[in-house]
N, C-alpha and C positions, 0 to 999 in steps of 0.2 A: 211593284213599278216606277218605283225613285228611279231603285239602282236601274233599271234597265234604260229609262231617259237618260240619267246619266253617263251611263256608260258609251250608247250609240251618242252619246254628244261627245265625250270627251275623246274616242277613237275617229271619230269623223271628223273634227274639224284639227284633230291632229294632222291630215294631211295636208292643209293649209301651213301649219306652224311647220311641218317638215319642210314644205320647198321653201320658201320662206327665208327660214335660218339657212338651206343651201346657199343663203346669199354672204353670208357671211363664216363660213368654213365651211371646206373640203367635202365631199361624200363620205372619204376613210376618215377623217376627224369628228362628224360627226356622229357617225355607227359608229364610232368606238368611246366616245364620251357617254352618248347616249345610253348605251347599255352598260355602260360598267356603273355611269350611276346612278342607271336602274338597279343593277345588280347591289347593289351598296345598299339602298332603299327596303331593299328586301332581308339584310341580310341585317340590318336596324331592327326590321320588327320584328325577324324570331330573337335577336336579343331583348327586345322590349316584353317577348310572351317567352321567356326563357325556355326556349326550343334549342334544341344540342345542333352544335354548328356542322357538323361531324360529316360528312358526303357519305349516303350509300352508292350503292352499285353505279364506280365512278367513271367504268369506260363506257357503261353505256349513259349515264348521261353525258360527260364528252359526247359521243353521239348524237344527243339528243341537243344539245349546243351548238353542233356546227350545224346541225339542220336547220334548228330554231332563230337562232341569234346568229350565228357567224354567214347562214349562207340566207335565210329570210328578209333579216333587217337590212342585212348588207347591199342585197342585191335591191332588196325596195328603195331604199335611199339611192343609190345607181341610177333605177329607175325613175325617180322623180327628179332629180341629177339633167338626166336627156327627155322625159315627158312630162304629159299632164297633168295637172293632179286628178282630176275627175276620171277619166278615162284610164289610170295607171289601178286607183282604189275599184277601179270593173275586174282587171285584167287579175289582179293581187286575190280581188275574193270569188276569184272563180276556183278554191282553194277546196269547200266543198267536194268540186265534182272530182277534181283528182284523187281525192280522201275515197272518195268511191271506186274507179280507176284502180288505185293501188293498192287496195283491201282486197278485192278482188284475187289477184293471183298468192298475196301474203299471208291474208288472214282468215281467205278461204272465205269471204261474204260474198254473195253474188248480185246483182243488180234486179230489181225486182219492179212489175207493174209501173208507175210513175216514174221513177228513177231513170229509166230509160230515155223521159220524152223530158224529165230537168236533165237531164247529159247533152241529150241532142239538141234543147234548143242553145246550152252555153257552147256547145260546141261551135254553133251554127252561128251566135253572134263572136266567138272569137276569131272565124273567121272573115267575117265582118269589119272588123276593126283592124285583122295584123292585113288583109289584103296580103297573101303570099304572094301575088303577081307581080306588087306593083312595089318599089324599096325608096322609103321616102324617109324622112330627115326622121319622125318619129320612127321607125322601128327599132334601132337597138333599144330605147325605151317601153317598147311596147312588148318585145323578147326578154326583156329583163323582168322587168314585171309580172308577163308569166311562169317566168324561175319562181321567182320569189315564191307567189302561188306553188310553185309543183315544192320548192321547200319546204314551206308549212304545211303540206297537206303530207309528205313526206314526215315530219315529226309529227304529226299527230299518228302517224298508224303508229309511229314505233312509241310512240305516249302509250296510245294503247298497250300495244305489245308489254312495257314494262308494268301497269297498271296490272293485266292478268299474271302477271310472274313472279312483281318483289312488292311488297309491302313499303312502300316510301310515301315520305310526309311529302304534301302538298309546297305550300311554300319555301321550303327547303330544294325539295328540286328545283323548283323555279329558279330562284335564287341561281344556285351551282350552275345551270348549265347556261343562263344567259354569263354568270362570269368568267364561266369555260371557255363560250364560245363568243366573249366580246375580245377574250387574249391574240386569236389572228390579227380580229380589226385592229387592234391599237397598234400588231407588229405593223399589218400592211398601210395603214398613215402613217409609220416610221419611215418606211421604206417607200412609198409611194409620193416621190415629189409633190408640191402645191402651195395655194400661197398660206400664210399664218390666218391662226383663227383669229376675226373682230371681236372680240368681246364688247359690243356693243349692248346696252337698255336691252332693243329688242332682241338679241342672242341667248344671251344671260336668262331671260325670262323664257324664250319657246324653247331652250335646251331645258331648263327646269319641268316645264312644261308636258316635254316630250317624255323626259327620264320619268323623273319620281311622283306624274300622276298619270301620264296617260301610259306607262308601263308598270310602273311598282302598285298605283293604285288602282288603273284601270284592269290587272288581272287580280286583286281581292276581288274587286265585285263582278269580275266575272267569276271566279271559284265559287263565289257566298249565289250564283244566278242558278248554277251548276247544280249547284246543293239544291237552290231553293223551286228551282222548275223543272222541270222535264225538258230533257237536253231539246227536243222540237221546236218548244214556248223559247228557250233560253237562246239559240238558231235565230227564231226572228228579231233577239237584240242587235245581234250581227250584221244582218239584212240591214238595219236603217242608215250603220257604217256609211258605205261606198254613198250609200246617197247623200247621208247628209253632207258627206265629201265631195258631191260632184256642187252641193248647191250653195256652199263657204264660195269652193271655188270659181263659181262663177258669179258670187258678190264679189268679193274680195281682189279675186284675182283678175275678173276679165272672161273666166274662161267658154269657148262656147263647141262643144265638140260641131262635126260637121256631122251633113243628116248620116250617111253609113255610120260612123262614128255612133249616133243616139240610138238609131237602131240595132245597131251591135249589143250597143249597153243594154237594151229598153229587152231583147231576147236574153241575156244573163240574168237575167233580175226576176225575169219570167221562170226561168229555171231556175235560180235560188230560193224565190218564192213556193214553187211548185215541190220544191224537196221540204221545205221548211214547215207549209201545212201537212205534207203526208207525215212528216214529225210528231206533229201532233195528232192528229187522227189515231197512227198507232201507237202514242200513247193514251188516249181515251181508252181506247181499246183493250189495250191491256192493263187499264185497269177498270172497265169493266167485269175482265175477266175475274180479279183477285178479291172484287168486291164481296163482303161479307155475304153481303143480298143475293147474290148470285149465288145457285143451289143446283149448278152445272158441273162444276167443282165438288 
């Protein structure tokens, strides 16, 4: 429970931290710094644990890094630069629904039961927020946020494929994909002109929080939760993340969604809740089937 509360708080408040840090650095500079420092932190963990640093399945790890780090983190940083915190967080966290859709053709995992309702609600919420018929100043931020969620979903599907096919060490894989994925961000930051980084006390503290705490430490907490809890219950921890981001943005940044945006966010959160609860119920059903007291097996 401590890990659940800590992870939700860290990832939720990090949305506000990232938005504020973008006042002191360009999106590409911040994304490059955040990911490279986060990767260095995880390599330090490997050194402390005495585990080998040599990467495995380099090509697949590079592909994962391009999706998870270059794509997801790079796009979400740009989305925050152009858009509001609460709406960006909600749009990125449509990720589980993109996973369901991508897993259908790529992993032969078909949608079933309440998953259809969850996907329909999320898609309806997405359309309400994006309003395809109207082009507004925040549209580019919304599109970038959705693209970030799709990249995150693609990395999740690729990770699932890699776990099935290869024997990999979790922290090593995460560190290497983050490092390899940070290289294009560093290159883009060097090539794209932008204002110099302002190394203010807030930016240094925010960068440290976003890279070391929100990436390295929070990923370790997430891995611990995945090991200690069923996937459905662990996903409930991520469900609180965009909600905390929205509340923190309202308190600290004064963000207030429009009625239509609020309706879209509510539809998406309802779909996420249905999906998470279904995972919990499925776990309990499977647990009852393999129980030693179950005479039917």
